[in-house]
Each structure stands twice: as structure tokens, then as C-alpha cells.
N, C-alpha and C positions, 0 to 999 in steps of 0.2 A: 540446499536444494529448495526450490519454490514449487509448490503444488497449487493448482487451481481448485478453489472450493466450489462445491455444488450447493443447491438448495438455498440460493439467495434471491431476494426480490429482483424483478426485472430492472435492469439499469444499474445494478450493484455488482461489481467484481469482487471476488474474495480470493485471497492467497494465504497459504500457510507456509512459513519458512521453517525448515528443519535442517540443521547443520549449516555449514559455510555456504554463503551465496556466491555464485560465480557469474561471469559475464554471460555464459550460455543461459542462465536462469532468466536474465533480462531479454536476450535476443530470441530465445525459444519459447518462453512462457509469458512473461509480462508484456513485452512489446506487441506480440500478435493480438493478445486479448484487448489491450488498451486501444490499439489501432482499429480493431473491429468496432469498438464503441464510437470512436471518432468518425469512422466512415459513415456511421448511421446518423451523425450530426448531434450525438448526445454528449453531455458533460461527463467527465470521469468521476465516478464515485467508487471508492475502494475500501475494503475491510482487509487489513493486514494483521495476521495472527502470528505472533512469535512466542512459542512455548519457552524457547531459550534462543540464544544467538551467539555463536562463536565468531561471527564477523563476516566481512566481505573480502573477496580477493581484490587486487588492484584493478583488474579488468572490470569487475562488478561496480566498483566506485566510479569508474569512467562511464560505464553504461548508465548508471543511475543519474549522473550529472547531465549527460546528453539527453536522456529521456525527459528530465525535468525542464530543461531549457527549451528543447524543441517543441514541447507541448505546454509551455508555461501558462497560457491563458485557458487551457482546457480542463484543469483540475477543479472540481467542485468541492468534494469532501473526501478526506482520508481519515478513517478510523483505525487507530493503532490499538490492537488488543494484545496485552502482554502483562505478565506479572514481573518482568525483568525491571527492577526498580530504576537502574541507571538509564534505561531507554525511556521510561516514563518521565524521568526528571529532565533528560536532555530534550525531549519533545516539548515539555513545558517551557524550557528556556529558549529553544531555537525554532519552535514551530512556526513562529511568525515569518521565518525565512522560506517556508514551504509554500508553494502556490496553492491557493484554495484554503478551505477551512480544515484544520487538523484538530482532532480530539483524541485523548487516550482513554482506554477502558481496561479494566482487569479481565482476566480470562473468564471469571464468573459473570461479567457483564457483557459477554459476547452478543446476546440477543439485543441488548440496548445499543450496542455499537452498530449492529446491522440496521436497526430501526433509525438511528441517527443518520447513517450514511444514505439511507433511502429517502429521508424526509426532505421536503422543500423548505 
């Protein structure tokens, strides 16, 4: 499940993942929030918080791929906030494949992640 985070600077979207992520998390939560940013003509700046992560369903993988490709040039910054070591390691290896700038932060560095995502 993905939940929208509140109390972030203007122009920064925040999401917390809890449990398995499904296609409806993309279509009902992520996509509408991101499309609102794009309708305003802004670049997409996101803070993603994963306390743990049991995975994605097949439908979620498909929605993730579509969202990234359809909006490929619109991503500005993605801050991944997690203490899940394999996620941090995978991002350091494959982050170059993600559109926009990607940086990882620990849960304790949440405020720094938000500041980085908001910065020019």
C-alpha cells in the first residue's frame, strides 16, 4: 500500500510504502498526484519512504514501467528513504537507469532527503 505524505515543501510529493505495492497503488495514488504536478507545468520531485518492502505485484511492475516511460523527461529528483540495505545498494548500482536525479537516504536522514528533493 502507498500513502501520500503531508507536510512537505511546495513542489515535493511524498509517499510511504507499507506492505506489498499493487497496480491500484499506482493508478489510485501515485499517478493522480504526479499528473497534478505535471498539469501545473512543474517537474516531479518525490520523496519515497520504505520502512520495509515485501515487493510489487506483477501489475504494479507494469504500472511502474508505464509511468516512468510515459513521463520520462518530467522527473527532476527522487529521494529514496530507507534502511533496507538491498534497496539502497540496488539504487546505487542501477539509479543511473532512472530518469532524473536519484539519491538514497536512511530513515534518520528523512529531513535531509526532503531538503534535497526540494532544492534546485
